[in-house]
C-alpha positions in Angstrom: 114.1 -173.3 -40.8 114.7 -176.2 -38.4 118.1 -174.8 -37.8 116.5 -171.8 -36.0 115.9 -174.2 -33.0 119.7 -174.3 -32.6 120.1 -170.7 -32.9 117.6 -169.8 -30.3 119.3 -172.2 -27.7 122.0 -169.4 -27.5 119.8 -166.5 -26.8 119.7 -165.0 -23.4 117.0 -166.5 -21.0 115.0 -163.3 -21.2 114.4 -163.8 -24.9 113.3 -167.3 -24.5 109.7 -166.2 -23.6 108.4 -166.3 -27.1 109.6 -167.5 -30.4 108.2 -168.0 -33.9 110.2 -170.5 -35.8 108.3 -169.7 -39.0 107.7 -172.6 -41.5 109.7 -175.8 -40.7 108.1 -177.9 -43.4 106.4 -177.1 -46.7 102.7 -176.3 -46.7 101.9 -179.2 -49.1 103.6 -181.8 -46.8 101.1 -184.3 -45.2 101.9 -184.9 -41.6 102.1 -188.0 -39.5 102.7 -187.0 -36.0 103.4 -189.0 -32.7 102.4 -187.1 -29.5 102.9 -188.2 -26.0 102.9 -186.6 -22.4 103.8 -187.5 -18.9 106.4 -190.0 -20.0 109.9 -189.4 -18.7 109.7 -191.8 -15.7 112.5 -194.2 -16.6 110.1 -197.0 -15.6 108.9 -199.9 -17.7 105.8 -198.0 -18.8 107.9 -195.5 -20.6 110.1 -198.2 -22.3 107.0 -200.2 -23.4 105.5 -197.0 -25.0 108.8 -196.0 -26.6 109.1 -199.4 -28.3 105.5 -199.2 -29.4 106.3 -195.8 -30.9 109.3 -197.3 -32.7 107.2 -200.2 -34.1 104.6 -197.8 -35.4 107.4 -195.7 -37.0 108.5 -198.8 -38.9 104.9 -199.3 -40.1 104.5 -195.7 -41.2 107.2 -193.2 -40.7 106.5 -190.3 -38.4 107.1 -186.7 -39.8 107.9 -185.4 -36.2 106.8 -185.7 -32.7 105.4 -183.3 -30.0 105.4 -183.8 -26.3 102.9 -182.4 -23.8 105.2 -181.9 -20.9 106.3 -183.9 -17.7 109.3 -184.8 -19.9 111.4 -185.8 -16.8 110.1 -187.1 -13.6 110.0 -186.4 -10.8 112.2 -183.3 -10.7 112.9 -182.3 -14.4 116.5 -182.0 -15.3 119.2 -179.8 -13.7 121.3 -179.3 -16.7 121.9 -180.1 -20.4 124.2 -182.9 -19.2 121.8 -184.4 -16.6 122.1 -188.3 -16.9 118.3 -188.4 -17.5 118.8 -187.1 -21.0 120.6 -190.2 -22.2 118.3 -193.0 -20.5 115.0 -191.1 -20.5 115.2 -189.5 -24.0 118.1 -190.0 -26.3 118.2 -193.8 -26.0 114.6 -194.1 -26.5 113.5 -191.4 -29.0 116.5 -190.3 -31.0 116.8 -193.7 -32.9 113.4 -192.8 -34.5 115.3 -190.2 -36.7 112.6 -187.5 -36.3 112.5 -184.2 -34.4 110.3 -183.7 -31.4 108.9 -180.3 -30.6 108.5 -180.4 -26.8 106.5 -178.4 -24.2 106.9 -178.2 -20.4 105.0 -179.7 -17.6 104.8 -179.1 -13.9 107.5 -181.7 -13.2 109.8 -180.1 -15.5 109.7 -177.1 -13.1 110.2 -179.6 -10.2 106.5 -178.9 -9.1 105.3 -179.7 -6.6 108.5 -179.1 -4.7 107.7 -181.6 -2.0 108.4 -184.2 -4.5 111.9 -182.9 -5.1 113.6 -182.6 -1.7 117.1 -182.5 -3.3 116.5 -179.3 -5.2 114.8 -177.9 -8.3 115.0 -178.3 -12.0 115.9 -176.0 -14.9 113.4 -175.6 -17.7 115.9 -173.5 -19.5 118.2 -176.6 -19.7 115.5 -178.2 -21.6 115.7 -175.2 -24.0 119.5 -175.3 -24.2 119.5 -179.1 -25.0 118.2 -178.2 -28.4 121.7 -177.3 -29.4 122.9 -180.7 -28.4 120.3 -183.4 -29.4 119.6 -184.8 -32.8 115.8 -185.1 -31.9 115.0 -182.6 -29.1 113.7 -179.2 -30.0 112.4 -176.6 -27.5 113.5 -173.1 -28.7 111.5 -171.3 -25.9 109.2 -172.0 -23.0 106.4 -171.2 -25.5 106.7 -170.9 -29.1 105.0 -171.3 -32.5 105.7 -172.8 -35.9 104.1 -173.9 -39.2 104.4 -177.4 -40.7 102.6 -178.8 -43.5 99.0 -177.4 -43.5 99.2 -176.6 -39.7 100.2 -173.7 -37.5 101.2 -175.1 -34.2 101.4 -173.2 -30.8 103.3 -174.9 -28.0 102.4 -173.3 -24.8 103.7 -173.4 -21.2 100.8 -174.0 -18.9 102.9 -174.4 -15.8 104.7 -171.0 -16.3 101.3 -169.5 -17.0 101.0 -165.7 -17.1 98.9 -162.8 -18.6 101.9 -162.0 -20.8 101.7 -165.6 -22.4 98.0 -165.3 -22.8 98.4 -162.0 -24.7 101.1 -163.6 -26.9 98.9 -166.6 -27.7 96.0 -164.2 -28.7 98.3 -162.1 -30.8 99.9 -165.1 -32.5 96.5 -166.5 -33.4 95.5 -163.1 -34.8 98.6 -162.6 -36.8 98.5 -166.0 -38.3 94.8 -166.0 -39.0 95.2 -165.8 -42.8 98.6 -167.5 -43.1 99.1 -168.8 -46.7 98.9 -172.6 -46.8 97.7 -173.1 -43.3 94.2 -174.9 -43.0 94.4 -176.0 -39.4 95.5 -174.6 -36.1 96.5 -176.8 -33.2 97.6 -175.7 -29.7 99.4 -178.0 -27.2 100.6 -177.8 -23.7 100.6 -179.7 -20.4 97.4 -179.1 -18.5 93.9 -179.8 -19.7 91.1 -177.3 -19.8 88.5 -180.0 -19.4 89.2 -183.5 -18.1 87.6 -186.6 -16.6 90.8 -187.4 -14.8 92.0 -187.0 -11.1 93.0 -183.4 -11.7 89.4 -182.3 -12.6 89.2 -179.7 -9.8 92.8 -178.4 -9.9 93.0 -174.7 -9.7 95.4 -174.4 -12.8 92.8 -176.1 -14.9 90.1 -173.8 -13.7 92.2 -170.9 -14.7 93.0 -172.2 -18.2 89.3 -172.9 -18.6 88.3 -169.3 -17.7 91.2 -167.6 -19.6 92.5 -169.7 -22.4 89.5 -171.5 -23.6 87.6 -168.3 -24.8 90.7 -167.2 -26.6 91.2 -170.4 -28.4 87.5 -170.6 -29.1 87.3 -167.1 -30.6 90.2 -168.0 -32.9 88.4 -171.1 -34.1 91.4 -173.3 -32.9 90.8 -176.8 -34.3 92.4 -179.1 -31.7 93.9 -178.7 -28.2 96.3 -181.5 -27.2 97.5 -181.9 -23.5 98.5 -184.3 -20.8 98.8 -184.0 -17.0 96.2 -186.7 -16.3 97.7 -190.0 -16.7 95.1 -191.4 -19.1 93.8 -191.0 -22.6 90.6 -189.0 -23.3 88.9 -187.3 -26.2 86.4 -184.4 -25.5 84.5 -182.1 -27.8 83.7 -178.8 -25.8 81.6 -176.2 -27.8 82.9 -177.4 -31.0 86.5 -177.7 -30.0 88.2 -181.0 -30.2 90.4 -181.9 -27.1 92.7 -184.8 -26.7 94.5 -185.9 -23.4 97.5 -188.1 -24.0 99.1 -188.3 -20.6 100.1 -191.9 -20.5 103.5 -192.0 -22.1 105.3 -193.6 -19.1 104.3 -192.4 -15.7 102.1 -194.3 -13.3 98.7 -194.5 -14.7 95.7 -193.0 -12.8 92.0 -193.9 -13.1 89.3 -191.8 -14.7 87.4 -190.4 -11.9 84.4 -188.6 -13.3 83.2 -188.7 -16.9 82.9 -185.2 -18.2 79.7 -184.4 -20.0 81.8 -183.4 -23.0 83.9 -186.6 -22.9 83.6 -188.9 -25.8 86.3 -191.5 -24.9 88.4 -192.2 -21.9 90.8 -195.1 -20.9 93.4 -195.8 -18.4 96.2 -197.3 -20.5 99.8 -196.6 -21.4 100.2 -195.5 -25.0 100.7 -192.4 -27.4 98.6 -190.5 -29.9 98.9 -191.0 -33.6 97.9 -188.0 -35.8 97.5 -187.9 -39.6 96.9 -184.4 -41.1 96.3 -183.2 -44.7 94.8 -180.0 -45.9 91.5 -181.8 -45.8 91.4 -183.7 -42.6 92.8 -184.4 -39.1 92.6 -187.9 -38.0 93.8 -189.0 -34.4 94.0 -192.4 -32.8 95.1 -193.6 -29.5 97.4 -196.7 -29.5 98.5 -198.9 -26.6 101.8 -200.5 -26.2 100.7 -203.5 -28.3 99.7 -201.1 -31.1 96.0 -201.8 -30.5 93.7 -198.8 -31.3 91.8 -197.9 -28.1 88.9 -196.0 -29.5 86.5 -197.5 -32.0 85.6 -194.2 -33.6 88.6 -192.1 -33.6 88.8 -188.3 -34.0 88.2 -187.1 -37.6 87.9 -183.5 -38.5 87.2 -182.8 -42.2 87.5 -179.5 -44.0 85.5 -179.3 -47.3 
């Protein structure tokens, strides 16, 4: 059903709020996923990480990728033909030969506006680009799909609303007993817990208050995000959380080690995730393909 990503690009903007792509890969397919956030800077850091992802893909092919937003700095893209598409996306990631299921970050909305004196950005251009790119898929500002043994939910934390929260809750309930699904993974831009510079940001507090209880009640296995330009693994009340916000934008130091933090590092890199019906294994890689965490995330289902 990958072709549905093309179809949804033609729908009116009002219908882009929520989409279920259904099953895009068979339930018995093991997954090898690359995940990165905060990357679309056009700077050397992005290029180094993109080259490392390509080398890793040569070692072990990725099934597909996901992004955690801030796909384009500092002011998103203005149209489906914005020059940034070529230099900051197509030239770097389309040669991998895989699809990326993307999510939006604050810079994709041209937030904060003070950083974009020349005007705003178009999140809907990122949706529409799905009809033109061999690798980019964003059928809606928030959406869901199944691949292998996983139900994925891509959320829009910058365009946060009560309507979206209700949709997440309903989607988790409706897919609770989905055939072939062993794991549930939610991903978006903002963390709910972090040791990075955005620790006290209001949006994080809202998500911690509103989203975390919903994900916890639904026994979501993993939440992946970016926003803080570092790498971190946390475990909060039994839920695993991964921050992979160092895909190319300027790095920022880890300010305060969260009590629930297991690992944190200021380094460019990406997240490498292997998933079968029996386990989720995730590892942070730097641009030299060195694993950054000695004991990586391993979630096992008996």
